[in-house]
N, CA, C and O atoms as CSV, one atom per row, in Angstrom:
chain,resi,resn,atom,element,x,y,z
A,1,MET,N,N,107.410,86.652,96.623
A,1,MET,CA,C,108.602,85.931,97.057
A,1,MET,C,C,109.069,86.509,98.388
A,1,MET,O,O,109.177,87.728,98.527
A,2,ALA,N,N,109.343,85.668,99.348
A,2,ALA,CA,C,109.784,86.113,100.663
A,2,ALA,C,C,111.252,86.504,100.622
A,2,ALA,O,O,112.031,85.946,99.849
A,3,ARG,N,N,111.620,87.451,101.445
A,3,ARG,CA,C,113.016,87.826,101.564
A,3,ARG,C,C,113.735,86.733,102.350
A,3,ARG,O,O,113.089,86.004,103.102
A,4,PRO,N,N,115.071,86.596,102.196
A,4,PRO,CA,C,115.815,85.564,102.929
A,4,PRO,C,C,115.538,85.643,104.428
A,4,PRO,O,O,115.525,86.728,105.009
A,5,GLY,N,N,115.320,84.498,105.041
A,5,GLY,CA,C,115.077,84.439,106.472
A,5,GLY,C,C,113.622,84.631,106.856
A,5,GLY,O,O,113.286,84.577,108.039
A,6,CYS,N,N,112.750,84.856,105.875
A,6,CYS,CA,C,111.335,85.049,106.169
A,6,CYS,C,C,110.552,83.839,105.699
A,6,CYS,O,O,110.899,83.212,104.698
A,7,LEU,N,N,109.525,83.524,106.407
A,7,LEU,CA,C,108.667,82.424,106.004
A,7,LEU,C,C,107.630,82.943,105.019
A,7,LEU,O,O,106.925,83.909,105.309
A,8,LEU,N,N,107.538,82.326,103.891
A,8,LEU,CA,C,106.596,82.726,102.862
A,8,LEU,C,C,105.182,82.714,103.413
A,8,LEU,O,O,104.767,81.732,104.028
A,9,PHE,N,N,104.444,83.779,103.205
A,9,PHE,CA,C,103.052,83.957,103.602
A,9,PHE,C,C,102.825,84.103,105.104
A,9,PHE,O,O,101.707,84.418,105.511
A,10,SER,N,N,103.839,83.887,105.947
A,10,SER,CA,C,103.589,84.037,107.375
A,10,SER,C,C,104.412,85.148,108.007
A,10,SER,O,O,104.240,85.448,109.188
A,11,ALA,N,N,105.293,85.754,107.246
A,11,ALA,CA,C,106.098,86.835,107.817
A,11,ALA,C,C,106.454,87.837,106.729
A,11,ALA,O,O,106.579,87.494,105.553
A,12,ARG,N,N,106.609,89.050,107.146
A,12,ARG,CA,C,107.102,90.105,106.264
A,12,ARG,C,C,108.335,90.673,106.932
A,12,ARG,O,O,108.305,91.000,108.119
A,13,CYS,N,N,109.415,90.794,106.187
A,13,CYS,CA,C,110.641,91.339,106.749
A,13,CYS,C,C,111.012,92.606,106.020
A,13,CYS,O,O,110.718,92.772,104.836
A,14,GLY,N,N,111.650,93.483,106.732
A,14,GLY,CA,C,112.131,94.701,106.111
A,14,GLY,C,C,113.388,95.160,106.812
A,14,GLY,O,O,113.495,95.079,108.036
A,15,THR,N,N,114.339,95.644,106.032
A,15,THR,CA,C,115.564,96.181,106.588
A,15,THR,C,C,115.864,97.485,105.881
A,15,THR,O,O,115.981,97.535,104.657
A,16,ILE,N,N,115.989,98.536,106.669
A,16,ILE,CA,C,116.412,99.829,106.152
A,16,ILE,C,C,117.468,100.319,107.121
A,16,ILE,O,O,117.151,100.708,108.245
A,17,GLY,N,N,118.739,100.303,106.689
A,17,GLY,CA,C,119.821,100.651,107.610
A,17,GLY,C,C,119.829,99.643,108.744
A,17,GLY,O,O,119.617,98.452,108.515
A,18,PRO,N,N,120.072,100.106,109.974
A,18,PRO,CA,C,120.076,99.159,111.086
A,18,PRO,C,C,118.676,98.735,111.532
A,18,PRO,O,O,118.543,97.878,112.405
A,19,VAL,N,N,117.630,99.322,110.944
A,19,VAL,CA,C,116.272,98.932,111.328
A,19,VAL,C,C,115.946,97.624,110.634
A,19,VAL,O,O,115.891,97.560,109.406
A,20,SER,N,N,115.732,96.588,111.418
A,20,SER,CA,C,115.376,95.288,110.881
A,20,SER,C,C,114.150,94.794,111.632
A,20,SER,O,O,114.198,94.556,112.839
A,21,LEU,N,N,113.054,94.644,110.904
A,21,LEU,CA,C,111.801,94.249,111.530
A,21,LEU,C,C,111.238,93.013,110.849
A,21,LEU,O,O,111.416,92.810,109.648
A,22,LYS,N,N,110.564,92.202,111.626
A,22,LYS,CA,C,109.890,91.027,111.089
A,22,LYS,C,C,108.446,91.079,111.563
A,22,LYS,O,O,108.177,91.077,112.764
A,23,ILE,N,N,107.527,91.125,110.621
A,23,ILE,CA,C,106.101,91.171,110.924
A,23,ILE,C,C,105.523,89.797,110.631
A,23,ILE,O,O,105.613,89.301,109.508
A,24,ARG,N,N,104.938,89.196,111.633
A,24,ARG,CA,C,104.335,87.869,111.485
A,24,ARG,C,C,102.832,88.029,111.332
A,24,ARG,O,O,102.148,88.521,112.231
A,25,ILE,N,N,102.340,87.614,110.202
A,25,ILE,CA,C,100.912,87.723,109.912
A,25,ILE,C,C,100.101,86.850,110.854
A,25,ILE,O,O,98.981,87.202,111.221
A,26,ASP,N,N,100.666,85.703,111.250
A,26,ASP,CA,C,99.937,84.778,112.105
A,26,ASP,C,C,100.093,85.095,113.593
A,26,ASP,O,O,99.612,84.337,114.435
A,27,ASP,N,N,100.756,86.200,113.926
A,27,ASP,CA,C,100.928,86.623,115.318
A,27,ASP,C,C,99.623,87.221,115.829
A,27,ASP,O,O,98.880,87.842,115.070
A,28,SER,N,N,99.348,87.034,117.111
A,28,SER,CA,C,98.118,87.594,117.679
A,28,SER,C,C,98.207,89.113,117.831
A,28,SER,O,O,97.177,89.785,117.893
A,29,ALA,N,N,99.426,89.664,117.893
A,29,ALA,CA,C,99.596,91.115,117.990
A,29,ALA,C,C,99.392,91.735,116.609
A,29,ALA,O,O,99.897,91.210,115.617
A,30,PRO,N,N,98.659,92.846,116.534
A,30,PRO,CA,C,98.461,93.499,115.243
A,30,PRO,C,C,99.794,94.031,114.693
A,30,PRO,O,O,100.723,94.281,115.461
A,31,PRO,N,N,99.888,94.203,113.381
A,31,PRO,CA,C,101.157,94.651,112.775
A,31,PRO,C,C,101.705,95.946,113.367
A,31,PRO,O,O,102.913,96.056,113.574
A,32,TYR,N,N,100.835,96.941,113.647
A,32,TYR,CA,C,101.371,98.196,114.197
A,32,TYR,C,C,102.038,97.949,115.546
A,32,TYR,O,O,103.048,98.581,115.858
A,33,GLU,N,N,101.485,97.034,116.353
A,33,GLU,CA,C,102.051,96.731,117.668
A,33,GLU,C,C,103.376,95.991,117.520
A,33,GLU,O,O,104.295,96.197,118.313
A,34,GLN,N,N,103.478,95.132,116.513
A,34,GLN,CA,C,104.745,94.447,116.264
A,34,GLN,C,C,105.824,95.450,115.869
A,34,GLN,O,O,106.959,95.360,116.338
A,35,VAL,N,N,105.475,96.406,115.008
A,35,VAL,CA,C,106.417,97.457,114.610
A,35,VAL,C,C,106.819,98.268,115.836
A,35,VAL,O,O,108.005,98.506,116.063
A,36,ARG,N,N,105.842,98.689,116.622
A,36,ARG,CA,C,106.103,99.495,117.817
A,36,ARG,C,C,107.029,98.761,118.780
A,36,ARG,O,O,108.021,99.319,119.247
A,37,ALA,N,N,106.700,97.516,119.071
A,37,ALA,CA,C,107.474,96.739,120.043
A,37,ALA,C,C,108.906,96.504,119.569
A,37,ALA,O,O,109.842,96.607,120.362
A,38,GLN,N,N,109.085,96.192,118.294
A,38,GLN,CA,C,110.421,95.898,117.788
A,38,GLN,C,C,111.298,97.144,117.743
A,38,GLN,O,O,112.475,97.083,118.100
A,39,ILE,N,N,110.743,98.269,117.311
A,39,ILE,CA,C,111.539,99.503,117.298
A,39,ILE,C,C,111.867,99.912,118.728
A,39,ILE,O,O,112.989,100.329,119.016
A,40,SER,N,N,110.899,99.795,119.616
A,40,SER,CA,C,111.134,100.146,121.016
A,40,SER,C,C,112.250,99.296,121.610
A,40,SER,O,O,113.139,99.825,122.277
A,41,GLU,N,N,112.216,98.005,121.382
A,41,GLU,CA,C,113.241,97.101,121.905
A,41,GLU,C,C,114.602,97.412,121.294
A,41,GLU,O,O,115.609,97.410,122.001
A,42,GLN,N,N,114.645,97.679,119.989
A,42,GLN,CA,C,115.919,97.988,119.344
A,42,GLN,C,C,116.491,99.310,119.851
A,42,GLN,O,O,117.707,99.453,119.973
A,43,ALA,N,N,115.628,100.266,120.144
A,43,ALA,CA,C,116.100,101.540,120.709
A,43,ALA,C,C,116.605,101.331,122.134
A,43,ALA,O,O,117.647,101.864,122.516
A,44,ARG,N,N,115.862,100.554,122.914
A,44,ARG,CA,C,116.233,100.304,124.307
A,44,ARG,C,C,117.561,99.533,124.390
A,44,ARG,O,O,118.380,99.798,125.270
A,45,SER,N,N,117.766,98.586,123.478
A,45,SER,CA,C,118.972,97.762,123.525
A,45,SER,C,C,120.192,98.433,122.897
A,45,SER,O,O,121.313,97.948,123.049
A,46,GLY,N,N,119.979,99.543,122.194
A,46,GLY,CA,C,121.090,100.245,121.566
A,46,GLY,C,C,121.344,99.849,120.126
A,46,GLY,O,O,122.218,100.423,119.476
A,47,VAL,N,N,120.592,98.869,119.607
A,47,VAL,CA,C,120.722,98.506,118.191
A,47,VAL,C,C,120.436,99.740,117.329
A,47,VAL,O,O,121.112,99.994,116.331
A,48,LEU,N,N,119.419,100.493,117.743
A,48,LEU,CA,C,119.134,101.791,117.125
A,48,LEU,C,C,119.644,102.854,118.090
A,48,LEU,O,O,119.025,103.084,119.128
A,49,PRO,N,N,120.750,103.501,117.774
A,49,PRO,CA,C,121.334,104.453,118.713
A,49,PRO,C,C,120.522,105.742,118.814
A,49,PRO,O,O,119.785,106.102,117.896
A,50,VAL,N,N,120.671,106.421,119.933
A,50,VAL,CA,C,120.026,107.713,120.120
A,50,VAL,C,C,120.468,108.633,118.982
A,50,VAL,O,O,121.652,108.720,118.659
A,51,GLY,N,N,119.502,109.307,118.389
A,51,GLY,CA,C,119.794,110.219,117.290
A,51,GLY,C,C,119.716,109.583,115.920
A,51,GLY,O,O,119.810,110.280,114.910
A,52,TYR,N,N,119.545,108.266,115.862
A,52,TYR,CA,C,119.445,107.595,114.569
A,52,TYR,C,C,118.174,108.041,113.853
A,52,TYR,O,O,117.096,108.065,114.447
A,53,ARG,N,N,118.305,108.389,112.590
A,53,ARG,CA,C,117.150,108.817,111.802
A,53,ARG,C,C,116.421,107.585,111.268
A,53,ARG,O,O,116.992,106.786,110.526
A,54,LEU,N,N,115.163,107.443,111.652
A,54,LEU,CA,C,114.343,106.317,111.212
A,54,LEU,C,C,113.856,106.536,109.788
A,54,LEU,O,O,113.815,107.670,109.310
A,55,PRO,N,N,113.490,105.462,109.113
A,55,PRO,CA,C,112.918,105.605,107.777
A,55,PRO,C,C,111.612,106.397,107.858
A,55,PRO,O,O,110.973,106.463,108.908
A,56,THR,N,N,111.240,106.984,106.751
A,56,THR,CA,C,109.950,107.655,106.701
A,56,THR,C,C,108.843,106.629,106.903
A,56,THR,O,O,109.052,105.432,106.703
A,57,VAL,N,N,107.691,107.093,107.291
A,57,VAL,CA,C,106.541,106.201,107.460
A,57,VAL,C,C,106.288,105.464,106.156
A,57,VAL,O,O,106.120,104.245,106.143
A,58,ARG,N,N,106.262,106.201,105.074
A,58,ARG,CA,C,106.000,105.597,103.762
A,58,ARG,C,C,107.090,104.594,103.384
A,58,ARG,O,O,106.787,103.516,102.872
A,59,GLY,N,N,108.351,104.937,103.631
A,59,GLY,CA,C,109.458,104.042,103.286
A,59,GLY,C,C,109.416,102.742,104.076
A,59,GLY,O,O,109.624,101.664,103.519
A,60,LEU,N,N,109.146,102.844,105.377
A,60,LEU,CA,C,109.072,101.636,106.196
A,60,LEU,C,C,107.859,100.800,105.816
A,60,LEU,O,O,107.936,99.572,105.772
A,61,ALA,N,N,106.740,101.463,105.542
A,61,ALA,CA,C,105.532,100.737,105.133
A,61,ALA,C,C,105.786,99.952,103.847
A,61,ALA,O,O,105.392,98.791,103.730
A,62,GLU,N,N,106.443,100.592,102.890
A,62,GLU,CA,C,106.741,99.903,101.627
A,62,GLU,C,C,107.682,98.730,101.852
A,62,GLU,O,O,107.493,97.658,101.277
A,63,SER,N,N,108.696,98.931,102.687
A,63,SER,CA,C,109.661,97.871,102.959
A,63,SER,C,C,109.002,96.652,103.606
A,63,SER,O,O,109.364,95.511,103.320
A,64,LEU,N,N,108.023,96.913,104.487
A,64,LEU,CA,C,107.363,95.821,105.200
A,64,LEU,C,C,106.121,95.302,104.490
A,64,LEU,O,O,105.571,94.271,104.875
A,65,GLY,N,N,105.676,96.010,103.457
A,65,GLY,CA,C,104.453,95.605,102.774
A,65,GLY,C,C,103.215,95.885,103.617
A,65,GLY,O,O,102.227,95.154,103.546
A,66,LEU,N,N,103.276,96.953,104.417
A,66,LEU,CA,C,102.158,97.335,105.279
A,66,LEU,C,C,101.532,98.626,104.772
A,66,LEU,O,O,102.119,99.343,103.961
A,67,ALA,N,N,100.345,98.906,105.258
A,67,ALA,CA,C,99.686,100.167,104.937
A,67,ALA,C,C,100.417,101.307,105.645
A,67,ALA,O,O,100.932,101.130,106.749
A,68,VAL,N,N,100.456,102.456,105.015
A,68,VAL,CA,C,101.100,103.632,105.593
A,68,VAL,C,C,100.488,103.960,106.953
A,68,VAL,O,O,101.214,104.310,107.884
A,69,ASN,N,N,99.173,103.855,107.084
A,69,ASN,CA,C,98.510,104.174,108.349
A,69,ASN,C,C,98.932,103.233,109.473
A,69,ASN,O,O,98.945,103.636,110.636
A,70,THR,N,N,99.272,102.003,109.152
A,70,THR,CA,C,99.725,101.040,110.156
A,70,THR,C,C,101.045,101.495,110.766
A,70,THR,O,O,101.202,101.500,111.987
A,71,VAL,N,N,101.988,101.875,109.918
A,71,VAL,CA,C,103.285,102.343,110.404
A,71,VAL,C,C,103.125,103.694,111.103
A,71,VAL,O,O,103.781,103.947,112.113
A,72,ALA,N,N,102.268,104.553,110.581
A,72,ALA,CA,C,102.031,105.854,111.223
A,72,ALA,C,C,101.497,105.669,112.642
A,72,ALA,O,O,101.891,106.393,113.556
A,73,LYS,N,N,100.607,104.707,112.824
A,73,LYS,CA,C,100.060,104.422,114.156
A,73,LYS,C,C,101.170,103.962,115.102
A,73,LYS,O,O,101.203,104.368,116.263
A,74,ALA,N,N,102.073,103.121,114.613
A,74,ALA,CA,C,103.196,102.659,115.428
A,74,ALA,C,C,104.104,103.830,115.796
A,74,ALA,O,O,104.529,103.940,116.946
A,75,TYR,N,N,104.406,104.701,114.839
A,75,TYR,CA,C,105.253,105.860,115.110
A,75,TYR,C,C,104.592,106.798,116.127
A,75,TYR,O,O,105.273,107.340,116.998
A,76,ARG,N,N,103.276,106.992,116.025
A,76,ARG,CA,C,102.578,107.849,117.002
A,76,ARG,C,C,102.690,107.262,118.405
A,76,ARG,O,O,102.923,107.988,119.371
A,77,ALA,N,N,102.523,105.940,118.514
A,77,ALA,CA,C,102.639,105.286,119.820
A,77,ALA,C,C,104.064,105.407,120.365
A,77,ALA,O,O,104.256,105.666,121.553
A,78,LEU,N,N,105.052,105.219,119.502
A,78,LEU,CA,C,106.452,105.340,119.921
A,78,LEU,C,C,106.775,106.765,120.366
A,78,LEU,O,O,107.517,106.972,121.326
A,79,GLU,N,N,106.220,107.728,119.670
A,79,GLU,CA,C,106.447,109.122,120.060
A,79,GLU,C,C,105.777,109.407,121.401
A,79,GLU,O,O,106.348,110.088,122.253
A,80,GLY,N,N,104.573,108.887,121.584
A,80,GLY,CA,C,103.889,109.042,122.862
A,80,GLY,C,C,104.647,108.397,124.007
A,80,GLY,O,O,104.583,108.876,125.139
A,81,ASP,N,N,105.370,107.310,123.726
A,81,ASP,CA,C,106.164,106.615,124.741
A,81,ASP,C,C,107.518,107.282,124.971
A,81,ASP,O,O,108.249,106.907,125.888
A,82,GLY,N,N,107.853,108.271,124.139
A,82,GLY,CA,C,109.139,108.948,124.282
A,82,GLY,C,C,110.299,108.202,123.663
A,82,GLY,O,O,111.455,108.538,123.917
A,83,VAL,N,N,110.013,107.191,122.851
A,83,VAL,CA,C,111.078,106.400,122.225
A,83,VAL,C,C,111.638,107.120,121.006
A,83,VAL,O,O,112.838,107.056,120.739
A,84,ILE,N,N,110.774,107.799,120.270
A,84,ILE,CA,C,111.204,108.535,119.082
A,84,ILE,C,C,110.702,109.967,119.188
A,84,ILE,O,O,109.807,110.273,119.975
A,85,GLU,N,N,111.289,110.825,118.391
A,85,GLU,CA,C,110.824,112.207,118.308
A,85,GLU,C,C,110.788,112.621,116.849
A,85,GLU,O,O,111.685,112.289,116.073
A,86,THR,N,N,109.751,113.342,116.488
A,86,THR,CA,C,109.604,113.820,115.126
A,86,THR,C,C,110.050,115.275,115.089
A,86,THR,O,O,109.650,116.083,115.927
A,87,ARG,N,N,110.872,115.591,114.118
A,87,ARG,CA,C,111.395,116.945,113.972
A,87,ARG,C,C,110.892,117.555,112.669
A,87,ARG,O,O,111.664,118.081,111.868
A,88,GLY,N,N,109.580,117.471,112.480
A,88,GLY,CA,C,108.960,118.042,111.281
A,88,GLY,C,C,109.531,117.462,110.011
A,88,GLY,O,O,109.657,116.245,109.875
A,89,ARG,N,N,109.877,118.332,109.078
A,89,ARG,CA,C,110.413,117.887,107.782
A,89,ARG,C,C,111.800,117.269,107.893
A,89,ARG,O,O,112.271,116.632,106.951
A,90,ASN,N,N,112.458,117.449,109.032
A,90,ASN,CA,C,113.802,116.891,109.205
A,90,ASN,C,C,113.788,115.390,109.450
A,90,ASN,O,O,114.815,114.731,109.286
A,91,GLY,N,N,112.647,114.840,109.838
A,91,GLY,CA,C,112.546,113.402,110.000
A,91,GLY,C,C,112.195,112.970,111.410
A,91,GLY,O,O,111.873,113.780,112.280
A,92,THR,N,N,112.270,111.661,111.601
A,92,THR,CA,C,111.950,111.035,112.879
A,92,THR,C,C,113.203,110.353,113.392
A,92,THR,O,O,113.878,109.635,112.655
A,93,PHE,N,N,113.512,110.581,114.669
A,93,PHE,CA,C,114.770,110.127,115.247
A,93,PHE,C,C,114.529,109.358,116.534
A,93,PHE,O,O,113.533,109.567,117.226
A,94,VAL,N,N,115.468,108.459,116.844
A,94,VAL,CA,C,115.423,107.754,118.123
A,94,VAL,C,C,115.773,108.772,119.203
A,94,VAL,O,O,116.801,109.445,119.128
A,95,ALA,N,N,114.912,108.875,120.198
A,95,ALA,CA,C,115.101,109.831,121.286
A,95,ALA,C,C,115.929,109.202,122.392
A,95,ALA,O,O,116.144,107.990,122.413
A,96,ALA,N,N,116.386,110.030,123.299
A,96,ALA,CA,C,117.062,109.544,124.495
A,96,ALA,C,C,115.980,109.008,125.414
A,96,ALA,O,O,115.642,109.629,126.422
A,97,ALA,N,N,115.436,107.843,125.056
A,97,ALA,CA,C,114.238,107.306,125.697
A,97,ALA,C,C,114.462,106.840,127.114
A,97,ALA,O,O,113.523,106.826,127.910
A,98,GLY,N,N,115.669,106.461,127.451
A,98,GLY,CA,C,115.899,105.936,128.783
A,98,GLY,C,C,115.421,106.869,129.872
A,98,GLY,O,O,114.640,106.468,130.735
A,99,SER,N,N,115.879,108.106,129.842
A,99,SER,CA,C,115.517,109.033,130.905
A,99,SER,C,C,114.031,109.384,130.848
A,99,SER,O,O,113.388,109.491,131.892
A,100,ALA,N,N,113.480,109.564,129.658
A,100,ALA,CA,C,112.050,109.874,129.543
A,100,ALA,C,C,111.207,108.694,130.010
A,100,ALA,O,O,110.194,108.877,130.685
A,101,ALA,N,N,111.622,107.489,129.653
A,101,ALA,CA,C,110.871,106.297,130.056
A,101,ALA,C,C,110.921,106.111,131.568
A,101,ALA,O,O,109.909,105.784,132.188
A,102,VAL,N,N,112.089,106.315,132.159
A,102,VAL,CA,C,112.219,106.170,133.607
A,102,VAL,C,C,111.388,107.234,134.319
A,102,VAL,O,O,110.729,106.949,135.319
A,103,ARG,N,N,111.421,108.447,133.805
A,103,ARG,CA,C,110.646,109.538,134.398
A,103,ARG,C,C,109.152,109.230,134.337
A,103,ARG,O,O,108.434,109.412,135.320
A,104,GLU,N,N,108.686,108.758,133.169
A,104,GLU,CA,C,107.266,108.431,133.026
A,104,GLU,C,C,106.868,107.255,133.911
A,104,GLU,O,O,105.785,107.254,134.495
A,105,ALA,N,N,107.743,106.254,134.011
A,105,ALA,CA,C,107.457,105.105,134.875
A,105,ALA,C,C,107.376,105.537,136.343
A,105,ALA,O,O,106.530,105.049,137.093
A,106,SER,N,N,108.250,106.444,136.742
A,106,SER,CA,C,108.215,106.940,138.122
A,106,SER,C,C,106.912,107.676,138.414
A,106,SER,O,O,106.325,107.509,139.483
A,107,LEU,N,N,106.467,108.481,137.469
A,107,LEU,CA,C,105.198,109.200,137.644
A,107,LEU,C,C,104.033,108.216,137.744
A,107,LEU,O,O,103.143,108.378,138.579
A,108,ALA,N,N,104.046,107.201,136.892
A,108,ALA,CA,C,102.973,106.197,136.923
A,108,ALA,C,C,103.002,105.418,138.233
A,108,ALA,O,O,101.954,105.121,138.806
A,109,ALA,N,N,104.200,105.090,138.704
A,109,ALA,CA,C,104.327,104.359,139.969
A,109,ALA,C,C,103.818,105.198,141.140
A,109,ALA,O,O,103.153,104.686,142.041
A,110,GLN,N,N,104.135,106.483,141.116
A,110,GLN,CA,C,103.669,107.364,142.191
A,110,GLN,C,C,102.146,107.471,142.178
A,110,GLN,O,O,101.508,107.434,143.230
A,111,ALA,N,N,101.570,107.603,140.992
A,111,ALA,CA,C,100.110,107.678,140.876
A,111,ALA,C,C,99.470,106.382,141.368
A,111,ALA,O,O,98.439,106.415,142.040
A,112,TYR,N,N,100.076,105.245,141.037
A,112,TYR,CA,C,99.570,103.950,141.495
A,112,TYR,C,C,99.640,103.858,143.017
A,112,TYR,O,O,98.679,103.437,143.661
A,113,ALA,N,N,100.770,104.248,143.586
A,113,ALA,CA,C,100.939,104.180,145.040
A,113,ALA,C,C,99.898,105.050,145.755
A,113,ALA,O,O,99.312,104.639,146.757
A,114,ASP,N,N,99.681,106.244,145.229
A,114,ASP,CA,C,98.663,107.130,145.822
A,114,ASP,C,C,97.277,106.495,145.739
A,114,ASP,O,O,96.507,106.543,146.699
A,115,ARG,N,N,96.967,105.906,144.601
A,115,ARG,CA,C,95.638,105.319,144.378
A,115,ARG,C,C,95.394,104.115,145.293
A,115,ARG,O,O,94.335,104.024,145.915
A,116,VAL,N,N,96.353,103.192,145.385
A,116,VAL,CA,C,96.125,101.999,146.215
A,116,VAL,C,C,96.064,102.362,147.695
A,116,VAL,O,O,95.349,101.713,148.459
A,117,ARG,N,N,96.804,103.391,148.111
A,117,ARG,CA,C,96.708,103.838,149.499
A,117,ARG,C,C,95.313,104.383,149.786
A,117,ARG,O,O,94.743,104.104,150.840
A,118,ARG,N,N,94.748,105.175,148.834
A,118,ARG,CA,C,93.387,105.693,149.003
A,118,ARG,C,C,92.361,104.565,149.016
A,118,ARG,O,O,91.329,104.667,149.679
A,119,LEU,N,N,92.645,103.485,148.281
A,119,LEU,CA,C,91.733,102.337,148.250
A,119,LEU,C,C,91.836,101.493,149.517
A,119,LEU,O,O,90.996,100.627,149.759
A,120,GLY,N,N,92.852,101.740,150.313
A,120,GLY,CA,C,93.001,101.012,151.561
A,120,GLY,C,C,93.802,99.728,151.464
A,120,GLY,O,O,93.798,98.933,152.404
A,121,LEU,N,N,94.494,99.502,150.345
A,121,LEU,CA,C,95.317,98.294,150.224
A,121,LEU,C,C,96.604,98.460,151.019
A,121,LEU,O,O,97.172,99.550,151.085
A,122,ASP,N,N,97.054,97.368,151.619
A,122,ASP,CA,C,98.345,97.441,152.288
A,122,ASP,C,C,99.450,97.244,151.243
A,122,ASP,O,O,99.179,96.919,150.087
A,123,GLU,N,N,100.692,97.446,151.673
A,123,GLU,CA,C,101.818,97.386,150.739
A,123,GLU,C,C,101.932,96.026,150.060
A,123,GLU,O,O,102.204,95.958,148.861
A,124,ALA,N,N,101.728,94.949,150.803
A,124,ALA,CA,C,101.848,93.602,150.236
A,124,ALA,C,C,100.817,93.376,149.130
A,124,ALA,O,O,101.145,92.824,148.080
A,125,ALA,N,N,99.585,93.795,149.358
A,125,ALA,CA,C,98.538,93.621,148.348
A,125,ALA,C,C,98.822,94.474,147.113
A,125,ALA,O,O,98.592,94.040,145.985
A,126,ALA,N,N,99.317,95.679,147.333
A,126,ALA,CA,C,99.646,96.568,146.218
A,126,ALA,C,C,100.777,95.976,145.378
A,126,ALA,O,O,100.719,96.012,144.149
A,127,LEU,N,N,101.801,95.435,146.030
A,127,LEU,CA,C,102.916,94.812,145.308
A,127,LEU,C,C,102.477,93.549,144.573
A,127,LEU,O,O,102.939,93.291,143.461
A,128,ASP,N,N,101.593,92.763,145.180
A,128,ASP,CA,C,101.071,91.574,144.500
A,128,ASP,C,C,100.344,91.968,143.215
A,128,ASP,O,O,100.503,91.314,142.184
A,129,ALA,N,N,99.559,93.022,143.275
A,129,ALA,CA,C,98.827,93.483,142.092
A,129,ALA,C,C,99.791,93.915,140.993
A,129,ALA,O,O,99.564,93.629,139.817
A,130,VAL,N,N,100.861,94.600,141.374
A,130,VAL,CA,C,101.868,95.036,140.395
A,130,VAL,C,C,102.576,93.835,139.791
A,130,VAL,O,O,102.767,93.774,138.576
A,131,ARG,N,N,102.968,92.876,140.629
A,131,ARG,CA,C,103.642,91.680,140.103
A,131,ARG,C,C,102.758,90.932,139.108
A,131,ARG,O,O,103.230,90.498,138.056
A,132,ASP,N,N,101.488,90.784,139.438
A,132,ASP,CA,C,100.556,90.102,138.524
A,132,ASP,C,C,100.445,90.850,137.200
A,132,ASP,O,O,100.451,90.238,136.132
A,133,ALA,N,N,100.343,92.173,137.272
A,133,ALA,CA,C,100.234,92.982,136.054
A,133,ALA,C,C,101.508,92.898,135.216
A,133,ALA,O,O,101.438,92.802,133.991
A,134,LEU,N,N,102.664,92.932,135.865
A,134,LEU,CA,C,103.923,92.838,135.132
A,134,LEU,C,C,104.103,91.453,134.509
A,134,LEU,O,O,104.576,91.346,133.377
A,135,ARG,N,N,103.739,90.406,135.224
A,135,ARG,CA,C,103.819,89.054,134.644
A,135,ARG,C,C,102.948,88.962,133.398
A,135,ARG,O,O,103.365,88.388,132.392
A,136,ALA,N,N,101.752,89.519,133.456
A,136,ALA,CA,C,100.851,89.481,132.310
A,136,ALA,C,C,101.414,90.311,131.152
A,136,ALA,O,O,101.327,89.897,129.996
A,137,ALA,N,N,101.982,91.462,131.452
A,137,ALA,CA,C,102.500,92.345,130.406
A,137,ALA,C,C,103.757,91.795,129.739
A,137,ALA,O,O,103.958,91.993,128.541
A,138,TYR,N,N,104.603,91.105,130.502
A,138,TYR,CA,C,105.885,90.615,129.973
A,138,TYR,C,C,105.844,89.130,129.626
A,138,TYR,O,O,106.885,88.528,129.364
A,139,ARG,N,N,104.673,88.545,129.622
A,139,ARG,CA,C,104.537,87.114,129.324
A,139,ARG,C,C,105.133,86.758,127.973
A,139,ARG,O,O,105.684,85.669,127.806
A,140,ASP,N,N,105.030,87.651,127.020
A,140,ASP,CA,C,105.583,87.388,125.683
A,140,ASP,C,C,107.063,87.286,125.800
A,140,ASP,O,O,107.748,87.067,124.800
């Protein structure tokens, strides 16, 4: 039986505290990526405040009807992105991702600028390449 607001057989919903996720089975993105993207967006928008303790991997997996390894993969990706931080047995928390994300983006941008200059691209060509990549990445 689907939870209210979910389409039977095409979506899985789970709510634990302010964490509310919807996993669409018919989506082209794999479930771990849907979990990663939704938690990341909720952290970025403030729905999940900095310092909020996330459900355990097992608890979220059970709530969503997913395999534990699927949620663990999403949490590892989120931690790698600086969105969440794991504090051992104390749990997993929403990190102050804004500053870490901006810092990482700046480093990536600097590396890109250095690389395209070595390749001999002018500024206009380098910016066109970035715009194309961003359009493709944010198309969803």
